[in-house]
C-alpha positions in Angstrom: -5.1 -18.5 37.6 -5.1 -20.2 34.5 -9.1 -19.9 33.8 -8.9 -16.6 34.3 -6.6 -16.4 31.8 -8.0 -18.3 29.1 -11.2 -16.7 29.8 -9.3 -13.3 28.8 -7.4 -15.2 25.9 -11.6 -15.2 24.9 -12.6 -12.3 25.4 -9.6 -11.1 23.3 -10.6 -13.2 20.5 -13.9 -11.5 20.3 -12.1 -8.3 20.4 -9.6 -9.5 17.2 -12.6 -10.2 15.2 -14.7 -7.8 16.0 -11.2 -5.6 15.1 -10.7 -7.1 11.9 -14.1 -6.2 11.1 -13.6 -2.5 11.7 -10.3 -2.4 9.8 -12.3 -4.0 6.9 -14.6 -1.2 7.0 -12.5 2.1 8.1 -9.2 0.9 7.6 -9.2 -0.6 4.6 -11.9 1.8 2.6 -12.2 5.0 4.8 -16.0 4.6 6.1 -16.5 5.6 9.9 -19.0 2.4 12.2 -19.3 3.8 15.5 -22.4 1.2 15.6 -20.3 -2.1 16.6 -22.3 -2.4 19.6 -25.6 -2.9 17.3 -23.9 -5.7 15.1 -22.5 -7.9 18.2 -25.8 -7.4 20.0 -28.0 -8.5 16.5 -25.6 -11.5 16.7 -25.9 -12.4 20.5 -29.3 -11.9 20.0 -30.2 -13.6 16.9 -27.8 -17.1 18.4 -29.1 -17.6 21.7 -32.7 -16.6 20.3 -33.0 -19.2 17.8 -30.7 -21.6 19.7 -32.8 -21.1 22.8 -36.5 -20.0 21.8 -36.4 -22.1 18.7 -34.1 -25.2 19.5 -32.0 -24.9 16.7 -28.4 -26.2 16.4 -25.5 -24.2 17.7 -24.0 -24.6 14.6 -26.9 -23.0 12.6 -27.9 -20.2 15.2 -24.1 -19.0 14.9 -24.4 -19.3 11.1 -27.8 -17.1 10.9 -26.1 -14.7 13.0 -23.4 -14.1 10.5 -26.0 -13.7 8.2 -27.6 -11.1 10.1 -25.6 -9.8 10.7 -24.5 -9.2 6.8 -28.0 -7.9 5.8 -27.9 -5.7 8.9 -24.5 -4.3 7.1 -26.0 -4.2 3.7 -29.1 -2.3 4.8 -27.3 0.2 7.2 -25.0 1.0 3.9 -27.3 1.3 1.6 -29.8 3.9 3.9 -25.9 6.1 4.4 -23.8 5.5 2.3 -24.2 9.0 0.6 -23.0 9.9 3.9 -19.5 10.8 5.0 -17.6 10.7 7.9 -19.2 12.6 11.2 -22.5 11.6 9.3 -21.5 8.5 8.5 -20.9 8.3 12.5 -23.7 9.7 13.6 -26.0 7.7 11.9 -23.9 3.8 12.9 -23.6 5.3 16.5 -27.9 5.5 16.4 -28.2 1.8 14.7 -26.2 0.7 17.6 -28.7 2.3 20.3 -31.9 1.3 18.3 -30.3 -2.7 18.9 -29.9 -1.6 23.0 -33.3 -0.6 23.1 -35.2 -2.6 21.3 -33.4 -5.2 23.2 -34.2 -3.3 26.3 -38.1 -3.0 25.9 -39.4 -5.6 23.8 -38.6 -8.4 26.6 -41.2 -10.6 26.1 -38.7 -11.7 23.6 -35.4 -10.7 24.7 -35.9 -10.8 28.5 -34.6 -7.2 28.7 -32.8 -6.3 31.4 -33.0 -9.5 33.3 -30.7 -11.2 30.7 -31.5 -13.6 28.1 -29.7 -17.5 29.6 -28.6 -20.1 26.8 -28.2 -23.2 28.0 -26.4 -24.4 24.4 -23.2 -24.3 23.8 -21.3 -25.9 20.9 -19.2 -29.7 21.9 -20.5 -29.3 25.0 -21.0 -32.8 25.2 -17.4 -33.5 23.3 -15.3 -32.0 27.0 -16.4 -32.0 30.7 -16.3 -29.0 32.8 -13.0 -28.4 32.9 -11.2 -28.6 29.5 -14.2 -26.8 27.9 -13.5 -23.4 28.2 -9.9 -24.1 27.0 -11.9 -25.7 23.7 -13.7 -23.0 23.8 -10.9 -21.2 23.5 -9.2 -23.1 20.4 -12.9 -22.4 18.4 -12.7 -18.9 19.2 -8.5 -19.2 17.7 -10.3 -20.8 15.0 -13.1 -17.9 14.2 -10.0 -15.8 14.2 -8.0 -17.4 12.0 -10.7 -17.4 9.1 -11.6 -13.9 9.7 -7.8 -12.8 9.6 -7.0 -15.2 6.4 -10.6 -13.5 4.7 -9.6 -10.3 5.9 -5.6 -9.9 4.3 -6.5 -12.1 1.5 -8.7 -9.3 0.5 -6.1 -6.3 1.6 -3.5 -8.5 -1.1 -6.3 -8.5 -3.8 -6.8 -6.0 -7.0 -9.7 -5.6 -4.7 -8.1 -4.7 -1.5 -6.0 -2.0 -3.6 -9.8 -0.4 -4.5 -10.5 -0.5 -1.6 -7.5 2.1 -0.3 -8.3 4.4 -3.6 -11.6 4.5 -2.1 -10.1 5.5 1.1 -7.6 7.9 0.2 -9.9 9.4 -3.0 -13.3 8.0 -4.0 -13.7 10.7 -6.5 -10.5 9.9 -8.4 -11.2 6.3 -8.0 -14.4 6.8 -9.4 -13.1 8.1 -12.4 -11.0 5.5 -13.2 -14.0 3.1 -13.4 -13.8 1.9 -10.0 -17.6 0.5 -8.1 -17.6 2.8 -5.5 -21.1 2.1 -4.3 -20.4 -1.9 -5.1 -17.7 -1.6 -2.7 -18.9 0.0 0.0 -21.6 -2.0 0.4 -19.9 -5.1 0.1 -17.5 -4.1 2.4 -20.0 -2.7 5.5 -22.1 -6.2 4.8 -19.2 -8.4 5.4 -17.6 -5.9 8.3 -21.6 -6.7 9.7 -21.6 -10.5 9.2 -18.1 -10.4 11.3 -19.0 -8.7 14.2 -22.5 -10.9 14.5 -19.7 -13.8 14.4 -18.3 -12.1 17.3 -21.8 -11.4 19.0 -22.8 -15.1 18.5 -19.4 -16.4 19.7 -19.9 -14.1 23.0 -23.7 -15.2 23.8 -22.6 -18.4 23.7 -19.6 -18.4 26.1 -21.0 -15.9 28.7 -24.7 -17.8 28.3 -26.3 -15.1 29.6 -26.6 -11.6 27.5 -28.3 -8.2 29.0 -28.4 -5.1 26.6 -26.1 -2.9 29.2 -23.3 -5.4 27.4 -23.8 -3.6 24.5 -23.1 -0.1 25.3 -20.9 2.7 23.0 -18.3 2.0 25.1 -17.8 -1.5 23.1 -16.7 0.4 20.1 -14.8 2.9 21.6 -12.2 -0.4 22.9 -12.8 -1.8 19.1 -11.1 1.5 17.5 -8.7 1.7 20.5 -7.8 -1.3 19.5 -7.2 -0.5 15.2 -5.5 3.0 16.1 -3.2 1.0 19.0 -2.5 -1.7 16.2 -2.6 0.3 13.4 -5.3 1.0 11.0 -4.7 -1.0 7.8 -2.5 -3.8 8.7 -4.2 -6.2 10.1 -1.3 -7.8 12.5 -1.3 -4.7 14.4 -5.0 -4.9 15.5 -4.2 -8.1 16.9 -2.0 -7.0 18.8 -4.3 -3.9 19.6 -6.9 -5.7 20.8 -4.5 -7.8 23.2 -3.2 -5.0 24.5 -6.6 -3.0 25.3 -8.2 -5.9 26.7 -5.0 -6.5 28.9 -5.2 -3.1 30.4 -8.5 -3.8 30.5 -8.5 -6.2 32.4 -5.2 -5.2 34.4 -6.9 -2.1 35.7 -10.0 -3.9 37.6 -7.2 -4.8 40.3 -6.1 -0.9 40.8 -9.1 -1.3 43.6 -6.1 -3.9 45.2 -3.9 -0.7 45.8 -6.3 2.0 46.1 -8.4 0.9 48.7 -9.4 4.2 49.4 -11.6 4.5 45.9 -15.4 3.0 46.1 -16.7 0.9 43.4 -18.3 3.8 41.3 -14.9 6.0 41.3 -13.0 3.3 40.9 -14.5 2.7 37.5 -13.6 6.1 36.5 -10.2 6.0 37.5 -9.8 3.1 35.3 -11.1 4.5 31.8 -9.2 7.7 33.0 -6.0 4.8 32.5 -7.2 3.8 29.5 -7.8 7.1 28.1 -4.4 7.8 29.2 -2.2 4.9 27.9 -3.7 5.5 24.9 -2.2 9.3 24.5 1.1 7.8 25.5 1.2 5.1 22.8 0.1 7.1 20.1 2.2 10.4 20.9 5.2 7.4 20.7 4.0 5.7 17.7 1.0 8.5 16.1 0.3 5.4 13.5 0.0 3.0 15.9 2.6 -0.1 17.0 2.7 -1.8 13.8 1.3 1.0 11.0 0.4 -0.1 7.5 3.5 -0.5 5.7 2.9 2.4 3.5 3.8 4.4 6.8 7.0 2.0 6.9 8.6 3.6 4.3 11.2 6.3 4.4 11.3 8.8 1.6 14.3 8.7 -0.1 16.9 11.5 1.1 17.0 13.9 -1.9 20.3 13.2 -3.9 22.7 16.4 -3.9 22.7 18.1 -6.7 25.2 18.8 -9.4 
């Protein structure tokens, strides 16, 4: 059971990094990104291929994944920056599918549906088989802390106020002299870099990646984490990611209590249950469990006249 809990906590860490990246792009800047799975896959395959095919050290491979995500995020932003909301969502969703389909069909490079086996793991020589999962969890926690520190510093800085102004009304922000284009490209690229980091850490943890893992449903789960936790609040995202992953993993045991359902029906029941839980949470806390600070400030009651 302890090994299972360590594994679950590790996956929560991956979700937290992805949620922090999405919060930077959407929660603080208002840029819709449904291509999360694409950046996630790009980071995973970049680090996996560099370490397996070229023999690069794991640390350099992970850094290369961050750089690849940064470049991809910048390019997607440059190509779609004139688009907004639903149009931007379609473009980013298309990007995610392009990455997945390339990984699926270029099997001479990525091994396609067979899966890319990754033997290289960071600090593998320093720990034995029993203690390594806990050590890797420590590495993931360190990555979460670093990403959280960067994103939180941005939120509290003058740049963070500019990003929120862009989110609320980009026309007003531009009239006030803010470079909307530059800020959006920077934020989207930085978010892509964090997603690439999450993908690289995932790849070296599971040691076998295949395109079917990076389906659009990954983006839905990350969006759920941000919405449940509270968009714009980085602390809330940590809670949201933990709750969503707990629900995802907890529903795996529904088969123990609903024995008359086969595997296909049970999978559908899991998705239904997750959707119902999300609806319940949003009915109780429409702005998320820990909403952005501006939603916590109650308006002062009107003073009596005279």
